[in-house]
Residue frames as qw, qx, qy, qz and C-alpha x, y, z in Angstrom:
[[0.092, -0.796, -0.307, 0.514, 93.93, 6.05, -16.82],
 [0.493, 0.698, 0.271, 0.444, 93.76, 8.66, -19.60],
 [0.415, -0.295, -0.078, 0.857, 96.28, 11.49, -19.37],
 [0.216, 0.852, 0.431, -0.205, 94.12, 14.61, -19.78],
 [0.093, -0.738, 0.312, 0.592, 97.08, 16.62, -21.08],
 [0.225, -0.113, 0.821, 0.512, 97.53, 14.20, -23.95],
 [0.245, 0.603, 0.759, 0.010, 93.81, 14.21, -24.55],
 [0.080, 0.860, 0.126, -0.488, 93.94, 18.00, -24.88],
 [0.138, -0.456, 0.611, 0.632, 96.58, 17.67, -27.61],
 [0.215, 0.266, 0.885, 0.315, 94.26, 15.34, -29.55],
 [0.146, 0.800, 0.523, -0.253, 91.40, 17.84, -29.11],
 [0.036, -0.759, 0.198, 0.619, 93.67, 20.57, -30.47],
 [0.200, -0.141, 0.791, 0.560, 94.55, 18.49, -33.56],
 [0.187, 0.553, 0.805, 0.108, 90.83, 18.00, -34.22],
 [0.039, 0.862, 0.301, -0.406, 90.15, 21.73, -33.75],
 [0.031, -0.759, 0.329, 0.560, 93.04, 23.14, -35.80],
 [0.811, 0.524, -0.040, -0.257, 93.11, 20.42, -38.44],
 [0.733, 0.465, -0.433, 0.243, 96.81, 19.52, -38.37],
 [0.789, -0.397, -0.256, 0.394, 99.38, 18.41, -35.82],
 [0.466, 0.196, -0.039, 0.862, 101.59, 21.37, -36.76],
 [0.196, -0.589, -0.154, -0.769, 98.83, 23.96, -36.18],
 [0.738, -0.597, -0.286, -0.127, 97.82, 22.29, -32.91],
 [0.757, -0.173, -0.214, 0.592, 101.42, 22.25, -31.73],
 [0.236, 0.375, 0.003, 0.896, 101.82, 25.94, -32.52],
 [0.438, -0.645, -0.209, -0.591, 98.65, 26.83, -30.56],
 [0.831, -0.530, -0.171, 0.003, 99.80, 24.76, -27.58],
 [0.045, -0.880, 0.464, -0.088, 103.40, 26.05, -27.75],
 [0.842, -0.201, 0.485, 0.128, 104.74, 22.55, -28.49],
 [0.052, 0.447, -0.704, -0.549, 107.04, 21.42, -31.25],
 [0.772, 0.171, -0.309, -0.529, 105.25, 19.27, -33.85],
 [0.551, 0.196, -0.805, 0.102, 107.35, 16.28, -32.81],
 [0.058, -0.069, 0.736, -0.671, 106.40, 16.76, -29.15],
 [0.627, 0.113, 0.143, -0.758, 102.70, 16.99, -30.04],
 [0.745, 0.221, -0.548, -0.309, 102.96, 13.85, -32.17],
 [0.323, 0.189, -0.855, 0.359, 104.69, 12.05, -29.31],
 [0.351, -0.021, 0.537, -0.767, 101.88, 12.98, -26.92],
 [0.771, 0.182, -0.085, -0.604, 99.29, 11.51, -29.29],
 [0.640, 0.271, -0.717, -0.046, 101.36, 8.37, -29.92],
 [0.083, 0.147, -0.824, 0.540, 101.68, 7.82, -26.17],
 [0.562, 0.069, 0.325, -0.758, 97.92, 8.35, -25.73],
 [0.778, 0.244, -0.401, -0.418, 97.30, 5.78, -28.47],
 [0.458, 0.228, -0.831, 0.216, 99.60, 3.32, -26.70],
 [0.210, -0.097, 0.658, -0.717, 97.86, 3.94, -23.37],
 [0.675, 0.191, 0.220, -0.678, 94.48, 3.17, -24.95],
 [0.495, -0.049, 0.849, 0.175, 95.62, 0.42, -27.30],
 [0.540, 0.690, 0.482, -0.014, 94.06, 2.02, -30.40],
 [0.433, 0.165, 0.296, 0.835, 95.25, 4.02, -33.41],
 [0.020, 0.748, 0.387, -0.540, 94.27, 7.69, -33.18],
 [0.245, 0.749, -0.250, -0.562, 95.82, 9.10, -36.36],
 [0.772, 0.187, 0.555, 0.247, 96.16, 7.61, -39.83],
 [0.270, -0.227, 0.415, 0.838, 97.89, 8.87, -42.99],
 [0.440, 0.751, 0.478, -0.115, 95.90, 11.00, -45.44],
 [0.492, 0.835, -0.037, 0.245, 97.93, 12.22, -48.41],
 [0.477, 0.452, -0.418, 0.627, 100.86, 14.17, -47.00],
 [0.288, -0.472, 0.383, -0.740, 99.10, 14.69, -43.67],
 [0.109, -0.106, -0.955, 0.255, 97.07, 12.73, -41.14],
 [0.501, -0.375, -0.244, -0.741, 93.44, 12.40, -40.13],
 [0.461, -0.280, 0.633, -0.556, 91.63, 11.19, -37.05],
 [0.200, -0.038, -0.964, -0.170, 90.63, 7.53, -36.94],
 [0.550, -0.488, -0.468, -0.491, 87.07, 6.48, -36.05],
 [0.661, -0.390, -0.523, 0.370, 88.43, 5.54, -32.60],
 [0.292, -0.045, -0.178, 0.939, 89.79, 9.08, -32.17],
 [0.283, -0.355, -0.305, -0.837, 86.45, 10.60, -33.23],
 [0.664, -0.494, -0.542, -0.144, 84.69, 8.44, -30.65],
 [0.585, -0.272, -0.410, 0.644, 87.20, 9.43, -27.98],
 [0.117, 0.182, 0.013, 0.976, 86.75, 13.13, -28.78],
 [0.460, -0.546, -0.430, -0.552, 83.03, 12.96, -28.04],
 [0.714, -0.531, -0.400, 0.218, 83.93, 11.82, -24.52],
 [0.517, -0.032, -0.147, 0.843, 86.79, 14.34, -24.34],
 [0.084, -0.444, -0.179, -0.874, 84.47, 17.26, -25.02],
 [0.636, -0.610, -0.376, -0.286, 82.12, 16.06, -22.30],
 [0.732, -0.318, -0.312, 0.516, 85.05, 15.72, -19.88],
 [0.307, 0.197, -0.021, 0.931, 86.20, 19.24, -20.70],
 [0.337, -0.568, -0.270, -0.701, 82.70, 20.63, -20.04],
 [0.749, -0.555, -0.362, 0.009, 82.50, 18.80, -16.70],
 [0.643, -0.128, -0.214, 0.724, 85.97, 20.04, -15.74],
 [0.055, 0.408, 0.104, 0.905, 84.92, 23.58, -16.61],
 [0.557, -0.617, -0.306, -0.464, 81.87, 23.23, -14.40],
 [0.783, -0.385, -0.353, 0.337, 83.97, 21.80, -11.56],
 [0.435, 0.091, -0.129, 0.886, 86.29, 24.82, -11.70],
 [0.214, -0.509, -0.196, -0.810, 83.31, 27.17, -11.66],
 [0.710, -0.568, -0.383, -0.164, 81.81, 25.39, -8.66],
 [0.727, -0.253, -0.296, 0.565, 85.09, 25.57, -6.72],
 [0.308, 0.069, -0.028, 0.949, 85.56, 29.27, -7.48],
 [0.198, -0.712, -0.537, -0.407, 81.97, 30.32, -6.89],
 [0.208, 0.024, -0.400, 0.892, 81.73, 33.46, -4.77],
 [0.172, 0.473, 0.648, -0.572, 78.14, 33.47, -3.58],
 [0.419, 0.661, 0.601, 0.159, 77.00, 34.18, -7.11],
 [0.002, -0.918, -0.003, 0.396, 78.63, 37.63, -7.25],
 [0.736, 0.616, -0.006, 0.279, 80.47, 38.49, -10.51],
 [0.385, -0.847, 0.327, 0.166, 84.14, 38.89, -9.63],
 [0.721, -0.206, 0.521, 0.408, 87.60, 38.18, -10.96],
 [0.031, -0.432, 0.514, 0.740, 88.73, 38.38, -14.58],
 [0.670, 0.513, 0.508, -0.173, 86.40, 38.17, -17.59],
 [0.219, -0.349, 0.576, 0.706, 88.03, 37.93, -21.02],
 [0.564, 0.628, 0.446, -0.298, 85.80, 38.95, -23.94],
 [0.270, -0.228, 0.596, 0.721, 86.54, 38.88, -27.65],
 [0.501, 0.663, 0.519, -0.198, 84.68, 39.95, -30.76],
 [0.520, 0.405, 0.380, 0.649, 84.96, 41.39, -34.26],
 [0.235, 0.075, -0.092, 0.965, 85.46, 45.17, -34.58],
 [0.340, -0.423, -0.288, -0.789, 81.83, 46.30, -34.90],
 [0.705, -0.482, -0.517, -0.064, 80.74, 44.07, -32.03],
 [0.553, -0.197, -0.371, 0.719, 83.49, 45.48, -29.81],
 [0.072, 0.181, 0.031, 0.980, 82.54, 49.08, -30.64],
 [0.450, -0.325, -0.274, -0.786, 78.76, 48.83, -30.34],
 [0.817, -0.377, -0.342, -0.272, 78.13, 45.97, -27.90],
 [0.805, -0.149, -0.415, 0.397, 81.17, 44.80, -25.96],
 [0.282, 0.280, -0.263, 0.879, 82.57, 48.21, -24.99],
 [0.429, -0.455, 0.026, -0.780, 79.27, 49.48, -23.49],
 [0.869, -0.299, -0.379, -0.108, 78.76, 46.08, -21.85],
 [0.672, 0.024, -0.431, 0.602, 82.17, 46.34, -20.18],
 [0.000, -0.372, 0.193, -0.908, 81.42, 49.88, -18.97],
 [0.674, -0.436, -0.160, -0.575, 78.13, 48.77, -17.42],
 [0.877, -0.197, -0.412, 0.151, 79.74, 45.78, -15.74],
 [0.459, 0.216, -0.382, 0.772, 82.44, 48.04, -14.29],
 [0.278, -0.418, 0.110, -0.858, 79.80, 50.29, -12.73],
 [0.796, -0.329, -0.134, -0.490, 77.66, 47.46, -11.34],
 [0.963, -0.228, -0.079, 0.118, 80.30, 44.94, -10.31],
 [0.015, 0.923, -0.377, 0.076, 83.45, 46.68, -9.02],
 [0.616, -0.458, 0.638, 0.055, 85.11, 43.34, -8.18],
 [0.812, 0.366, 0.432, 0.141, 84.89, 42.25, -11.81],
 [0.131, -0.645, 0.424, 0.622, 87.71, 43.11, -14.24],
 [0.773, 0.543, 0.318, -0.081, 86.88, 42.93, -17.97],
 [0.278, -0.491, 0.562, 0.604, 89.58, 42.48, -20.60],
 [0.687, 0.627, 0.214, -0.297, 88.65, 42.95, -24.28],
 [0.372, -0.318, 0.666, 0.562, 90.47, 41.58, -27.32],
 [0.602, 0.568, -0.081, -0.555, 89.38, 42.50, -30.85],
 [0.306, -0.228, 0.887, 0.260, 89.50, 39.36, -32.99],
 [0.490, 0.144, -0.533, -0.674, 87.93, 37.92, -36.11],
 [0.863, -0.147, 0.003, -0.483, 85.41, 35.10, -35.98],
 [0.882, 0.137, -0.440, 0.102, 87.78, 32.13, -36.49],
 [0.328, 0.371, -0.580, 0.647, 90.27, 33.52, -33.95],
 [0.495, -0.391, 0.275, -0.726, 87.48, 34.05, -31.41],
 [0.953, -0.111, -0.142, -0.244, 86.59, 30.37, -31.54],
 [0.716, 0.289, -0.494, 0.400, 90.27, 29.49, -31.21],
 [0.005, -0.459, 0.474, -0.752, 90.61, 31.72, -28.14],
 [0.754, -0.308, 0.134, -0.564, 87.58, 30.10, -26.53],
 [0.951, 0.075, -0.299, -0.007, 88.90, 26.63, -27.29],
 [0.563, 0.356, -0.495, 0.558, 92.32, 27.50, -25.85],
 [0.526, -0.635, -0.481, 0.299, 90.78, 28.95, -22.67],
 [0.371, -0.022, -0.023, 0.928, 92.20, 32.39, -23.53],
 [0.291, -0.197, -0.121, -0.928, 88.70, 33.95, -23.74],
 [0.190, 0.187, 0.842, -0.469, 85.54, 33.37, -21.72],
 [0.411, 0.675, 0.522, -0.321, 82.95, 34.98, -23.99],
 [0.231, -0.098, 0.518, 0.818, 82.83, 35.96, -27.67],
 [0.506, 0.632, 0.300, -0.505, 80.41, 37.85, -29.88],
 [0.310, -0.170, 0.750, 0.559, 80.65, 36.39, -33.39],
 [0.560, 0.326, -0.240, -0.723, 78.89, 36.52, -36.73],
 [0.804, 0.116, 0.572, -0.113, 77.13, 33.39, -37.92],
 [0.332, 0.624, -0.541, -0.455, 79.04, 32.20, -40.99],
 [0.935, 0.172, -0.226, -0.213, 79.15, 28.92, -42.95],
 [0.584, 0.426, -0.603, 0.339, 82.65, 28.34, -41.55],
 [0.397, -0.526, 0.474, -0.583, 81.70, 28.47, -37.86],
 [0.004, -0.036, 0.985, -0.171, 81.54, 25.27, -35.83],
 [0.386, -0.406, -0.657, -0.505, 78.00, 23.85, -36.11],
 [0.468, -0.524, 0.177, -0.689, 75.53, 24.67, -33.36],
 [0.948, -0.223, -0.171, -0.151, 75.64, 20.99, -32.44],
 [0.557, 0.418, -0.541, 0.472, 79.36, 21.23, -31.59],
 [0.691, -0.610, -0.387, 0.028, 79.43, 20.21, -27.94],
 [0.586, -0.048, -0.238, 0.773, 82.55, 22.27, -27.19],
 [0.039, 0.074, -0.011, 0.996, 80.73, 25.58, -27.56],
 [0.098, 0.641, 0.703, -0.291, 77.44, 27.10, -26.43],
 [0.103, 0.065, 0.341, 0.932, 76.29, 29.42, -29.24],
 [0.097, 0.637, 0.692, -0.326, 73.15, 31.50, -28.67],
 [0.251, 0.669, 0.396, 0.577, 71.37, 34.08, -30.90],
 [0.270, -0.377, -0.296, 0.835, 71.97, 37.68, -29.85],
 [0.309, 0.674, 0.176, -0.648, 70.50, 39.85, -32.63],
 [0.622, 0.491, 0.491, 0.362, 69.74, 40.14, -36.34],
 [0.192, -0.594, 0.126, 0.771, 71.70, 43.00, -37.91],
 [0.615, 0.684, 0.391, -0.041, 69.93, 44.23, -41.09],
 [0.467, -0.052, 0.368, 0.802, 71.85, 45.42, -44.15],
 [0.273, 0.825, 0.233, -0.436, 70.92, 48.81, -45.62],
 [0.643, 0.496, 0.272, 0.517, 71.68, 49.88, -49.17],
 [0.293, -0.728, -0.015, 0.619, 74.04, 52.86, -48.89],
 [0.529, 0.607, 0.377, 0.458, 74.02, 55.30, -51.81],
 [0.304, 0.031, -0.053, 0.951, 75.45, 58.80, -52.42],
 [0.155, 0.610, 0.416, -0.657, 73.28, 61.76, -51.52],
 [0.355, 0.558, -0.225, -0.716, 71.28, 62.81, -54.54],
 [0.041, -0.087, 0.948, 0.303, 71.20, 59.28, -55.95],
 [0.485, -0.164, -0.475, -0.716, 67.91, 58.27, -57.57],
 [0.646, -0.322, -0.691, -0.036, 67.26, 55.74, -54.77],
 [0.265, 0.115, -0.536, 0.793, 68.24, 58.07, -51.91],
 [0.360, -0.188, 0.132, -0.904, 64.76, 59.41, -51.29],
 [0.694, -0.186, -0.597, -0.357, 63.04, 56.03, -50.94],
 [0.606, -0.535, 0.375, -0.453, 61.87, 54.77, -47.57],
 [0.688, -0.190, 0.700, 0.012, 62.38, 51.15, -48.64],
 [0.483, 0.554, -0.466, -0.492, 63.49, 49.59, -51.91],
 [0.982, 0.098, 0.160, 0.000, 63.62, 46.26, -53.63],
 [0.500, -0.576, 0.468, 0.446, 67.34, 45.46, -53.91],
 [0.640, 0.344, 0.571, 0.381, 66.81, 44.54, -57.56],
 [0.218, 0.961, 0.170, 0.005, 66.50, 48.27, -58.24],
 [0.208, -0.852, 0.432, 0.209, 70.25, 48.52, -57.67],
 [0.908, 0.075, 0.381, 0.159, 71.08, 45.61, -59.99],
 [0.662, 0.625, 0.121, 0.394, 72.71, 47.80, -62.66],
 [0.191, -0.958, 0.201, -0.081, 74.75, 49.92, -60.27],
 [0.531, 0.450, -0.614, 0.371, 78.51, 49.59, -59.74],
 [0.782, -0.578, -0.193, -0.131, 79.01, 47.89, -56.37],
 [0.087, 0.617, -0.656, 0.425, 81.47, 48.08, -53.49],
 [0.897, -0.257, -0.307, -0.189, 81.65, 44.74, -51.67],
 [0.622, -0.676, 0.395, -0.013, 83.55, 43.30, -48.73],
 [0.153, 0.587, -0.778, -0.163, 86.88, 41.68, -49.53],
 [0.724, 0.055, -0.619, -0.299, 86.56, 37.97, -50.40],
 [0.460, 0.003, -0.803, 0.379, 87.79, 36.75, -47.01],
 [0.266, -0.205, 0.330, -0.882, 85.30, 38.92, -45.07],
 [0.127, 0.239, 0.934, -0.233, 82.60, 36.98, -43.20],
 [0.358, 0.561, 0.339, -0.665, 80.07, 39.52, -44.52],
 [0.169, 0.344, -0.609, -0.695, 80.80, 38.94, -48.20],
 [0.035, -0.203, -0.958, -0.200, 78.59, 35.80, -48.43],
 [0.117, 0.603, 0.622, -0.486, 75.71, 37.78, -46.88],
 [0.185, 0.603, -0.141, -0.763, 76.05, 40.57, -49.45],
 [0.156, 0.216, -0.793, -0.548, 76.32, 38.21, -52.40],
 [0.017, 0.321, 0.945, -0.058, 73.42, 36.08, -51.15],
 [0.182, 0.622, 0.419, -0.636, 71.19, 39.13, -50.68],
 [0.257, 0.508, -0.389, -0.725, 71.87, 40.22, -54.25],
 [0.101, 0.049, -0.944, -0.309, 71.36, 36.67, -55.52],
 [0.116, 0.452, 0.828, -0.311, 68.02, 36.46, -53.72],
 [0.261, 0.676, 0.154, -0.671, 67.03, 39.70, -55.48],
 [0.779, 0.523, 0.346, -0.010, 67.82, 38.07, -58.83],
 [0.495, 0.830, -0.200, 0.159, 71.19, 39.51, -59.83],
 [0.810, -0.181, -0.085, 0.551, 74.94, 39.21, -59.40],
 [0.085, -0.956, -0.027, 0.280, 76.43, 42.58, -58.44],
 [0.659, 0.611, -0.097, 0.428, 79.04, 44.21, -60.66],
 [0.621, -0.720, -0.025, 0.310, 81.71, 44.61, -57.97],
 [0.519, 0.757, -0.097, 0.385, 84.18, 47.29, -58.98],
 [0.051, 0.645, -0.525, 0.553, 85.78, 47.98, -55.57],
 [0.766, -0.312, -0.553, 0.099, 86.50, 45.90, -52.48],
 [0.088, -0.662, 0.382, -0.639, 86.97, 47.10, -48.90],
 [0.482, -0.097, -0.808, 0.325, 87.60, 45.53, -45.52],
 [0.094, -0.277, -0.530, 0.796, 86.41, 48.34, -43.25],
 [0.154, 0.720, 0.676, 0.030, 82.82, 49.62, -43.41],
 [0.051, -0.863, -0.077, 0.496, 83.95, 53.24, -43.13],
 [0.218, -0.327, 0.621, 0.678, 86.25, 52.78, -46.11],
 [0.196, 0.425, 0.831, 0.300, 83.23, 51.40, -47.99],
 [0.030, 0.847, 0.462, -0.263, 81.17, 54.43, -46.93],
 [0.134, -0.697, 0.233, 0.664, 83.85, 56.86, -48.18],
 [0.218, -0.023, 0.773, 0.595, 83.94, 55.11, -51.54],
 [0.114, 0.664, 0.734, 0.091, 80.15, 55.47, -51.76],
 [0.092, -0.836, -0.214, 0.496, 80.39, 59.13, -50.74],
 [0.123, -0.521, 0.459, 0.709, 82.69, 59.78, -53.71],
 [0.680, 0.476, -0.027, -0.557, 80.15, 58.30, -56.10],
 [0.120, 0.468, -0.845, -0.228, 82.16, 55.16, -56.83],
 [0.408, -0.112, -0.879, -0.221, 79.33, 52.73, -56.27],
 [0.659, -0.464, 0.023, -0.592, 76.64, 51.50, -53.88],
 [0.291, 0.240, -0.879, 0.292, 76.99, 49.01, -51.04],
 [0.721, -0.518, -0.390, -0.246, 75.15, 46.93, -48.49],
 [0.197, 0.406, -0.595, 0.665, 76.32, 47.92, -44.99],
 [0.433, -0.427, -0.773, 0.179, 75.08, 46.46, -41.69],
 [0.249, -0.839, -0.208, -0.436, 72.99, 48.83, -39.60],
 [0.745, -0.608, -0.112, 0.251, 75.17, 48.07, -36.58],
 [0.647, 0.104, 0.067, 0.752, 78.18, 49.63, -38.33],
 [0.100, -0.899, -0.197, 0.377, 78.57, 53.23, -37.17],
 [0.640, 0.484, 0.230, 0.551, 79.82, 55.25, -40.13],
 [0.352, -0.091, -0.079, 0.928, 81.83, 58.47, -40.19],
 [0.133, 0.742, 0.505, -0.421, 79.38, 61.34, -39.48],
 [0.185, 0.791, -0.023, -0.583, 78.43, 63.92, -42.09],
 [0.286, -0.117, 0.765, 0.565, 79.40, 61.85, -45.11],
 [0.484, 0.300, -0.134, -0.811, 77.19, 62.68, -48.13],
 [0.225, 0.003, -0.951, -0.213, 75.54, 59.26, -48.13],
 [0.646, -0.158, 0.106, -0.740, 72.07, 57.88, -47.44],
 [0.153, -0.046, 0.980, -0.121, 71.02, 54.57, -45.92],
 [0.631, 0.029, -0.255, -0.732, 67.97, 53.00, -47.55],
 [0.582, -0.135, 0.739, -0.311, 66.17, 50.03, -46.01],
 [0.250, 0.215, -0.814, -0.478, 65.72, 46.95, -48.16],
 [0.829, -0.066, -0.063, -0.552, 62.60, 44.89, -48.71],
 [0.911, 0.046, -0.409, 0.015, 62.99, 41.42, -47.25],
 [0.461, -0.817, 0.306, -0.161, 65.39, 42.75, -44.60],
 [0.824, 0.285, -0.402, 0.277, 68.62, 40.96, -45.60],
 [0.442, -0.810, 0.281, -0.263, 70.67, 40.58, -42.43],
 [0.512, 0.312, -0.749, 0.281, 73.50, 38.83, -40.64],
 [0.761, -0.572, -0.263, -0.155, 73.04, 37.00, -37.35],
 [0.107, 0.619, -0.599, 0.497, 75.18, 37.76, -34.32],
 [0.843, -0.304, -0.443, -0.034, 75.74, 35.10, -31.67],
 [0.352, -0.741, 0.507, -0.264, 77.19, 34.93, -28.19],
 [0.871, 0.169, -0.459, 0.043, 79.55, 32.02, -27.67],
 [0.414, -0.680, 0.547, -0.258, 81.11, 30.45, -24.58],
 [0.242, 0.216, -0.946, 0.015, 82.69, 27.13, -23.83],
 [0.636, -0.374, -0.577, -0.350, 80.02, 24.64, -22.89],
 [0.640, -0.487, -0.522, 0.284, 79.10, 25.11, -19.22],
 [0.395, -0.007, -0.195, 0.898, 80.85, 28.47, -18.85],
 [0.174, -0.528, -0.302, -0.774, 77.64, 30.49, -19.18],
 [0.628, -0.639, -0.441, -0.051, 76.78, 29.57, -15.56],
 [0.534, -0.097, -0.281, 0.791, 79.82, 31.46, -14.24],
 [0.067, -0.802, -0.435, 0.404, 78.49, 34.61, -12.52],
 [0.130, -0.563, 0.253, 0.776, 80.73, 36.96, -14.51],
 [0.061, 0.043, 0.775, 0.627, 79.78, 35.40, -17.85],
 [0.013, -0.614, -0.789, -0.008, 76.13, 35.30, -16.90],
 [0.072, -0.768, -0.232, 0.592, 76.19, 39.01, -15.98],
 [0.094, -0.381, 0.483, 0.783, 77.91, 39.87, -19.29],
 [0.049, 0.277, 0.861, 0.424, 75.34, 37.90, -21.28],
 [0.022, -0.739, -0.624, 0.252, 72.51, 39.72, -19.51],
 [0.071, -0.682, 0.060, 0.726, 74.06, 43.10, -20.37],
 [0.086, -0.142, 0.703, 0.692, 74.50, 42.09, -24.02],
 [0.031, 0.492, 0.848, 0.194, 70.86, 40.99, -24.26],
 [0.037, -0.796, -0.392, 0.459, 69.78, 44.38, -22.83],
 [0.100, -0.586, 0.302, 0.746, 71.95, 46.30, -25.29],
 [0.317, 0.074, 0.810, 0.488, 71.09, 44.30, -28.40],
 [0.255, 0.703, 0.663, 0.031, 67.54, 45.61, -29.13],
 [0.032, 0.938, 0.093, -0.332, 68.61, 49.25, -29.15],
 [0.452, -0.436, 0.497, 0.599, 71.86, 48.69, -31.06],
 [0.248, 0.148, 0.725, 0.625, 70.15, 48.25, -34.44],
 [0.182, 0.722, 0.566, -0.355, 67.18, 50.56, -33.91]]
């Protein structure tokens, strides 16, 4: 018989990449986590970890076991949902996470609507970046996340998560008022090729989108300033320090002397909803997803 607690430790090692990181997430010591995996290996009669440089990696047997483990986790999730079903009425606690713009524009109004329509449902919101949102879902500390699609996300084929498209968020070129491009209804991004640029910081999930959009227009932007927050970017633009691509979903400080200009080809980022596999059938999660789908079309209008 497989000990599901030990199996969860192995799943955590696969998710976080190291025994130490998995142990920290599970509130174990590294030695305790290693012991759990060694005991699981003894129970099954196979090696689950093998040396790789100064660390370890999963063996082919462990990879095979994880495919079954993810299916077991999804079935267990469904069993819990079935046992706690309350005639289909959204009730209890719903934990939602998302990056700052998603919280402001989508998750907050969603939570307000749910509070009005389902008084027995309690929504708790945690602002978190994309990688942390996936970690929270994996750990069972969140039920629903709104994330950006990035090259570093788990693939859509990852059986642990159910990732679904929510909306495409276009990028607008933001320029100071009075700029030569400010009066245009739509521009080819190449027209801004010789401008000084303000770009997201290198670790931002939006930076690849900005650089790719410029690359598709045939140039590499001359980035002279970096910012993490879109409103900081907007203030830099307002002071004439450069131009920037900013998502339409980002609500900027009112009355700044800046102008948004739409771009030909509609460069954009994709936003996704994400749950653990099987969790979308829970009444509370299903109600939240319905509210998000209603809000999405008007959010980027």
